[in-house]
C-alpha positions, 0 to 999 in steps of 0.5 A, a space after each residue: 837322069 831323074 836322080 841327079 835332079 831330085 837330090 840336093 846340090 850338096 848331096 848330088 856332089 857327094 854322090 858324084 864325088 865324095 861318096 866314091 872318095 873312099 881310099 887309104 891314107 895318102 894313096 896315089 891316084 893311079 887307077 885307070 878306067 876300063 876303056 872301051 873303043 871309040 871317041 873320047 871327049 875333049 879335055 876339061 877342068 873337073 869343075 866344068 866336066 861336073 857342071 856340064 854333067 849336071 846340066 845335060 839333058 835328061 833322058 826319057 829312060 835308060 836301058 843297059 847291059 852291065 857287068 858286076 864284079 865282086 872280089 870283096 871276099 878272099 879266095 877260099 873264104 866261106 862267102 868267097 865260094 858262094 855261087 850267088 851272083 851278088 857274091 861272085 859277080 855276074 853280067 846282066 841288064 839295067 832298066 831305069 825310068 825317068 821317074 826314079 824307078 829301076 831294076 838290075 838283073 844279074 845272071 849266074 849259074 846259081 840263079 838270077 839276082 834282081 835289084 828293084 827300086 822306086 821312091 818307097 824302097 829297094 828290094 833285092 831277090 837272091 835266087 840262090 837262096 830264094 830270099 828277098 831283102 826289103 829296105 824301106 826308103 825314108 820319104 824325102 821332103 821336096 827341095 825348092 828350086 830343084 828345077 832351076 839351074 845346076 850349081 855354078 862353076 864357083 859353087 862346084 869349085 868351092 866344094 871340091 876345094 873343101 873336099 880336097 882338104 881330106 881327099 886327093 882328087 884327080 882331074 877329069 880324065 877323058 875316056 870311053 865307056 861302052 862306046 860313049 865318050 866319058 869322063 872319069 875321076 879318081 879319089 883317095 882320102 889323104 888319111 884315115 882310110 883304113 883298108 880302102 885304097 881308092 874309088 873311081 867314077 866315070 860318066 857319059 860326057 854328053 848325058 851325065 849318066 854314070 857308066 862305071 863305079 869301082 872301089 879299090 882296096 889299099 895297094 890293089 890294082 884291080 877293083 874289089 867292087 865294080 859296076 860297069 856299063 858295057 852297052 847303053 841306050 837312051 829312050 822310054 822304058 816300059 813299067 813292066 821292065 822295072 815293076 817286077 815282084 819276087 817269086 811267091 814263096 820266097 823267104 822275106 827279110 825286112 831290113 827296116 828303114 834307115 834313119 835320116 841323117 841327124 835323126 834321133 834314135 827311136 824310143 824314149 830310153 835311147 833318145 839323146 843318151 850319150 856320154 860314157 856315164 849316162 850310157 852306163 846308167 841307162 844301158 841295163 847291162 855292163 858297158 865296156 868302153 876303154 879310153 882307147 882301143 888299139 891306139 885309137 882314142 874313144 870318140 863317141 859313146 851313145 845309146 841306140 835303139 828303142 826301150 825294148 832293144 837298147 844297144 850301145 855304140 862306141 866309136 874309136 878313131 875317126 873317118 874311114 879308119 874308125 872302129 865301131 863296137 856295138 854292145 847289147 844284152 845277149 839273147 839265149 838263141 842269138 849265137 845260133 841264129 845270127 847271120 854271122 854264126 855260120 862263118 869261121 870261128 876265131 879264138 878270143 882269149 878263151 872265147 869263141 867268136 865268128 869273123 867275116 874278113 873282106 878286102 875292105 874290112 873285118 867284122 867280128 861277133 862274140 859274147 861274154 858274160 851275157 853281153 853280145 859284141 859286134 866289132 866293125 872296122 876297115 882293118 885286117 883280121 889280125 888287127 880286128 882280133 887284137 881290138 876284140 881281145 882288148 875289150 875287157 
């Protein structure tokens, strides 16, 4: 697959393993892949299975039927009752070319959802709300020697050893997905996992193409998010299958462009401003950042955004169990227009906030004394509310 050959070796291994390594501290790996009927590949060490996947011949294209499950929002919650294919899950189809373009189409009674991507961006169309979400993708500089050999067994083994210091990693488990002989690997961080329980990735043993990815909440036996291939074929894919535009008249939401890792925030007022005293001096509004929050030590304080939209990011704890707080000057219309304003309310010692609770974490938004706060953490609602009340 083109993607597996255009990203760096370290990024590729992170994609295959580390990105899926999201789980609760010390959670045992006992998650089984959704097996199809058919042959399974011979047992292999994980290093060999990964090496062979990266060295597999690149298909000319991929056409597949898929199943997407979303149990992220508790039953009965506002978002859990939404009929969108993106919110409730659905079956659909996938097309991918060998030059990195692709499309996922999900069908539901509320209307289709389309996810289209290429080298410049990702577009998501949700028919239930007739809304298009656009996200630009930063240009990636070419890396030399990507056309050469895949990483060696020794390089893969060294990376797995490093990763194993923080995550419990299973061996490659022979299985069958969509009638294809496949290998599956499960991971669970050893600490600082928050509500995340485990993750699992399965790939075609002969082609190296991912066939299933699933994320589990702590203590859960069923994934809260899962994308599984149910049928797959390899061969050329027409451009008309992947170059699809949203309907005219749809509402467009521009999500901007994510920053490069390690890039400085834009705007001269924000760039490089970190540390509590410096941030307080530059923020332009009162900054609340106690030394600890619900038992988690303050790890970072920095100014983000440009000179016209400065915000303060405060991080408590580390890893997946960290709590992040974003503070900014409140706008007069913000409480009414914000995406969280339609969600259930929560009382915070006389203030009213809005809360989004999921199986993997909680988001709370509120305002106090002209400052708007967003608190995000992989923790249950009660703990998130306690953290919000402690920010005084």
